[in-house]
N, C-alpha and C positions, 0 to 999 in steps of 0.2 A: 664649701668643699665641692669640687667638681670631679666625681669619681667616674673615669671614662670606661671602667670595666662594667658599668651598669647601663642597661639599655634605656632607662628613664633618668639619665643623669641630670637633665635639665630640670625636671620636676624636683628631684632630690636637692639639687643646688638651691632652687628657689625656696623650698621649705626651710632648709638649713639657714639661708640668709635671713628669712623672716624670724626664725627662732632666735638667732643671734641679736635681733633687734627687739626681742620680747613679744613678738606678734604671733599668736596662736590662732589658727582657724579650726572650727569644729571638726572638719573632715581630715585634718592632718594625720591623726593616728591611723585611720583606715588607709589613707593614701600611702603612708610610709610602709605599712604592712604589705600592701599590694606591690609596691616598688621592690621591696626586699624579697618577696616570694618570687616574683617574675624575674628580677635581675639575678637572684641567686641561682635559680634553675638554669637560666640561659648561660651564665658564666660557667657553671659546673659542667653542663653538657658540652659546651664549646671548648673548654679547657681539655676535656677528655679526648675529643676528636682531634684537636690540634696537636696534643701531646703524642697521640698515636701516629699522626701524620709525620711529625718531626722525627720520631724514633724510627719510623720506616725509612725515612730519608738517610738516617744516620747509621742504622744497623739493619742488616738483612737477616733477621731471625725473629722468631715468635717472642712476643712480650707478654709477661704476666703482670697483673695489677694487684696491689694489696693496699687497703686503706691503712693510714697511719694516724694515730690520735695523740701520741706523745713522742717527744724528741728522742727518748731512750730507745724506742722501737727503730727509728731511723738510724741511730748511731750504732745499734747492734748489727743491723744489716750492713752498714758501711764497714764494720770490722770484719765481716765475713766475705767482703767483696774483693780484697786486693788481688791483683794479678801482677806479678813481677813488681811488688811494692818497693818503693825507694826506702833507703834507711830512715828518712824522716817519717814516712808513713808508718813503718814498723815501730818506730819510737812512740809515735802518738797513739797507735793502737794498743801498744803495751801499757802506756800510762793510763789509758781509758779503762782497760780491763783490770788494772790494779786497783782502781777506785772509781767505778762508774758513777756513783752517786755525786761525785764532784762536778759532773758535766751536765747539770740542769736536765736530768732525765725526765722530770715531770712537767717540763714545758709543753703546753698543749699545742697541737698543730692540726689543722683541718686539711689533710692532704691525701694523696695516693702515690705510693711508690711503684715505679715501673722496673721490673726485674727480668733477667734472662732465665733460662731453664735451670741454671745453677744457683738461682736466687741472688745473683749479683746485681747491684744497683746500676741501672742505666740512666735513670732520670726520675723525676717526680713532678707533680703539679699540686698546687694548693690555692685555697682562697684565704686571704688574710682575715684574721679574726677581728670582730668589731672593736675590741679593746685596742688592738694595734692600729686599726684605722683611725680611731679617735685620737690616739697619740700622734699619729702622723699629721692629721688635720690640725691638731694643736700646734705642732712645730711650724707648719706652713702659715697658719693664720697668725701665730705669735710673731713670726719674722715680718709678716706684712704689717701688722699693727705696730710693731716696734719701730719700723721705718716711719710710720705716720706720727708716732709719739715723738721721735727724734726731730722730724720736720717741724712739728708744732713747738717743741721746746726751743728749736733754733729760731723760729719766728719770734718767740717771747724774748730771747736774748737779743735779737735784732732790734726789737722795739726799745729795749733798755739802752742799747747802744745809740740809737737815734735820739732818745731823750737826753742822753749825755753828750750828744754832738760829736761822737767818735765812730770810726768804722768798726764793724763787728770784730775784725781780726785783732783790734787793739783792746777789746773789752776784757777786763780781768774779772773773773767770777770765782767766788769761793765755792768749795765743795757743797756747802749748805745751800747756796743760791742755786747751783746747778741741780741739786736734789729736789729743791722746792719747785723749780721750773719743770723738771721731769714729771714729778707727781701731779702738778697742775695740768700738764699736757696729757697725761694718762687719764685724768678725770675728765678733761674736755673730750677726749676720744670716746670714753665710756658714755658721756652724755649724748654724743652724736648717735651712738648705737641706740640709746634709749629713745631718742627722738626720731629714729628711722631715717637719719640723714646720712647714713653710710652706704655706699655701693661697693659690694665686694668685687675684688679683682679676680675674675674667673681664671685668667692665665696664671696668676701667682698661686692660686689655690687648686690647681689641677693635679690629680694623683692618678697615675696610670697602672699601678701594680697591685690593685686589689686581687686580681687573678694573676698567677705566675706559674711558669714552667722552668725547670732546670734540666738541661741535658748534660750528661757526664760522658766524656769521650776523650780520645787522644786529640792533639792539636790538628792533625790532618783531617779527621772526620768533622771536627767543629768548623774548620775553615771551609770545607766543602758544603756543609749545611748552610752556613751564612751566605755563600755564593748562590746556592739554589734559591734561598729565600728572596734574594735581591730581585729575582725575575718571576716570583710566584704570582699567579693571577688573583688569588683570593687573600693574600697576606701582603701587607706593606710594612716595611721598616721605617718608622717615623722618627726614631732617635736611637743613638748608640753611645755607650759610655764604656771605656776601658778602665777597669779598676786595677790600680797598682798598689804596691806596698804590702802590708800584712794580708789584706784581702785582695785576691786576684781573680778576676773573671771578666767576661764580656757581657754587658747588659744591653739587650735590645728591647725597644718598645715596639710592639707589633699592633697594627690595626687589622682586625680580622673580620671578614664578612661572615656572619653566623647564619645558619640555615633555619629559617623560620618554620618551614614545614616539618623538618626533621625534629626540631626541638618540641614542637607541639605534639607530634606523634609519640615521641619518647615520654612526654609527660603523662599521656594516657596509657601507653603500653606498660610502663614500669610502675604504674599507680603512683606517680610522683606527688599527687595531691595528698597522699597519706602523710608525707613529711610535715604538712602544714596544718593539720587538723586542730592543733592547739595554738593557733595564731589569732583566734578571735573571729575568724570568718567561717560562716556555716559550711559544714561538710558538703551540703548539696551545691553550694556555689563553687567550691573548689573542684567538684567532680565535673563541672561543665567544661573543663579544659583550660588551657593557658591563653587561648585566643582572646577572651574578653579582657585580659589584662595587658594585651600587647598594643593597644591603641597608643600612638605617638612614640612607639619604640624606635630607637636608632638602628639603622641597618648594620652598623659595625660596632664592635667593642674593642677596647685596647687591653693588652696584657703584657707582662714583662716576660722575656725569655732570657735566661741566664745560661751562658755557655761556659762550662767549667771542665778542666781536666780532673782526673780522680785525685791526684795529690793536692790540688787546690781545694777540692771538695772536702777532703779530710782536714785540711788546715782550717777551713771555715766552720767545721763542726767539732773539731777536737783540739785545734791548735791556737796560734796567736790571734787569729781573726774569728774566734768562735762567736756565733751569731748572738747569743745572749749577752756577751760582753759588749758587743757593739750597740745593742739596745740600751744597756745600762749607761754606756758612754754618751749616747744621744740624750738620755734623760738628764745626766749630770751636767752636760755642756750646753744647755740651752742658753741662748743669747739673752732671752727676755723671760724672767721668772715672776712677773707681777701677778696680781690677782686676776687680770683679764684673761691671760692664756690658760690659767687654771680653770676658770669658768667655761672657757671654750671647750676644753677637753671634757669636763663634766657634762656639759650640755649635749655634746655630740655622742658621748657614751649613752646618755639617756635616750637620745633620738633612736639609736640602734636598738636599745632595749625595748622601746615601744614597738618597733617593727617586728621583734622576735618574740614578744610576749603574748599571752592570751587576751590582753586588753587592747582594744582599738579606739577607745574613747579617752581622750586626754582633756581634763578640765582646766589645767593650769601648767605652766612651765615652772619646774622647781628651782631653776637657776636663771638669774639675769646677769648679763655681763657687767653691770654697774654695781652689783652687790658683792658680798663676800661669803664664801661657803667652805665647808669642809667636805672631803669626799664622802663622809658618812651621810651627808644630806642626800646625795644622789643614790647611794646604796640603799637607803631607807625607801626612797621613792621607787626604785627598781623592785624591791621586795613587794611593795604594794601592787605593782603591775602584775605580779605573779600570785597575788593573794596570800603572800607569806606574812603572818602577823609579826609584830615586834615583840620581843621578849626582854624581860628585865629580871635581874636577880631578886628584886624585891619590889612589890607594889604597895 
């Protein structure tokens, strides 16, 4: 996984690549913790500054900020926000108020809402939760591995065709033969991971949206903001996607130059180190400031900017394109559901758990790509990271 929202993305990518091959270094736990502390603080501070800047470009009025921890809080604010609401917005708000618990109110979110003086939503910014990052990494790696498995299975079929003296397109294979070749190809790929003979494709595994901002405004304001960003000296638009259909919005990937001096000063001024005292690093070390952790940091980070009108925002939170339904659809419609992608997700989830836990020493990896595991395996190992004992109904 190559997470471009982190300043030490190269180090994190290399550790993840080794772990996928079952290779653990004694210093990995500490290094992952340092990467997530440093990266998380830089992303958080930079998101806040960029969000304020974008909102100033969009609205000429004071902005209030309010942390949001559950989607129900966000959806309640949305229902209080309509100005000249369309009939569809009024319908969705009415349906939500009739049965709010039907709308995934308890879904956690790590974000900040940006409001006007009347407490109407103008935008928000958030950092993707580790579980969602692990899911997305799983999808990206699964698709990449699936293509390798298909290529390997095709090579096996080609060899059979050559042995029979016919071209591949004339080879007739039963479903059982194709299944056997696919399973053999999957096992061959798993063995390549075990042998350390796999080189991850950084381009295929790049994720830009760990940090994200959404601006909610009318089409004219959004168009003007996009035009301003096209010539901004500190922000570059590196990708753009227009979403159509049930979910409608413009998604921009921004490369942002972050302010090293400002971030380091903020870390000390706001006692930022206090957030990390339970991460296994001595408090005295954390109090020295962020500078010791910034060696090798990239000068820019990437983040996603979503431009949305208010009706489209309501549709994405309460209507046909509600965010949680899209997540469920992504889980259900995976192209490749073998044991390897499951192991990828479990291992990446464990990697983040190490970086967020009080434990910085990891003696073994609980998941290998060539093995088979249940989610309970990683859940148990994560509990151990936090010193939570196992309990049973009977001993």
